[in-house]
N, C-alpha and C positions, 0 to 999 in steps of 0.2 A: 373173463377179465373180474377187478373186485375193488367196488367202491366204499370207499373209505366214509360215510357221512359222520361218524364220529370223533370227538375229539382222544376218544381209550379204547384200542381197536378186539379189546378185551368183551368188549358189551355191541361187538359183532355178530352172527351170526351165518352163516355162510353154509352153501345148500348147495350144491353144482349149478352153477353159475347164479345162485337168485341170493338175497341179503336180505334183511330185516334189523335195522339200524334201529340201535333202541337210543333215546333224549329219556333222562330223569328215570328209566324202568316205563316210557309208554312206547310201544313198538309204535310205527310210521309202514308197515310190510311189507309184501315183498318190493325188492325193484331190481329186475337187469336192467344192464348197464345200453345193451344191444338196442332193447326196447327202448328205455326212456333220457338215452341221448339227446333226440333235437327237443326233450323239455328241460331235459338241464344247461344244453347252449343257453334256454330260454333265460332259464332262471339266470343265470352270469349273468346276461344282461341286460334280466332287470335289475338284481345289485347295485351292478354300477351303475345303473342311468337315475336308479335310489340313491347312490350316494354324489349323484352331479347334483339331486333338484335341494339335498340335505342341505349338502354344501353354503352351495346359490340362497335357499333360501333362508339358514341362518345370518348367514351374512350381511346377505341385502336387509332383512331385516333389523339387523345390528346400525348396517350403518341408519335407517332411519327414526331407531327408535334415539339416537345423536338429535336426530337431524341433521344431517353430515351430507356433504355433494360426495357422489362418486370421487371427482376432483380432487379432492382437500384430502380424501380418504386415498387413492392412490399418488399422489404428490406425496405424500409424508412420509409413506410404506418406500417409496422410491421405486414404484413404478407404472411405468410405461404401460399409455392408457391404452394401446393396441392387444397388451397383454390382457390388461383389465376386462377392457370388450370381452378376450379368449374365455376368460373364466366367469363374467357373466350371462354368455350364453354355454355356459355350462361343463365348462374344463375344470379343474385341480389344477392349483399350484404345489408348488411343494412345500413342503412344511416351514422351513429361511420365508417362504413370500406368505404364507399363514401369520405366520410370529410378528411376521412386516404391520402387515395390515391389522392386524388383532393391533400393535402397538401404536398406528396410526390413531386407529377409533379410542385410543387411551382404555380398553379393557379389564376389569378386576380378574386376578388371576382364575377364578373362575369360570367369568364368558368366555378368557381363553383359551381352557382347556374343551370349551361347549363348540366353543371353533372351531379346532384343532380336531374333534371326537366327530365332530361333523364334517370332518375332509378326510378323515380316516387315521390322525395322528396323535400321539401324544405328548405329554414330558414324563420323560422319565426322572428318577430319582439318579440315577447311574452317568448320565455323558455331562460330560460337565458342561456340553455350548448351554444344554436342556436345563442344569443348576443356574445357571447364569442369568438367563430369561428368567427361570422363578424371583431372582432375587431382584429382577428390577422389578416388571411386576407390580411385586410388594412395595421395590419406595418408591411406587410412581415414576421409575425414570422409563420416560416412555420414550422422550427424541430420541432418533436411530441413530442418528452420528454416538449419543452417552455410548447406549448398547452396545453399538459397532468396538469402540474406542475401548471397554471396559471386557471384552471380546478377544484384540488383538492387545491387552495387556496380559492373558493368562491365556498366550498363545492361540489361541483358537480361530477360523474362521466368520467371516463376517457375515451375515447375517443379509447382506447387498450390496 
């Protein structure tokens, strides 16, 4: 069984179950799927844990920088207290919830993108909902009801 650690399979070298992945011309050495299976599973766990911590740290840093209370943010974002508690404990919410939290904190476009990125999301230039969200943030339209109304006017699903 062969594993690919590079986005470009042409840069992979395979020899009887061994593989030398190349990243930017640097070799990481031979890897056997069977020999390192536990380490890959551990790596997956570490990456998920890092992503959770990154989002959590970013969200609560932004709340603190604005001198907001958690309750203010989750009410403005139309998020239940119990759900917000799960976020505090490491759960990564859906993209629309992250956007609603960004609107509740009145984040700039750059800050919104930072928060989304820390949760593993991005605003695209081709998804209609993302285009409307960008429009609202750039024009400082932060009220969730106003954003949802604009989304509905274009036949798009509401955020929350």
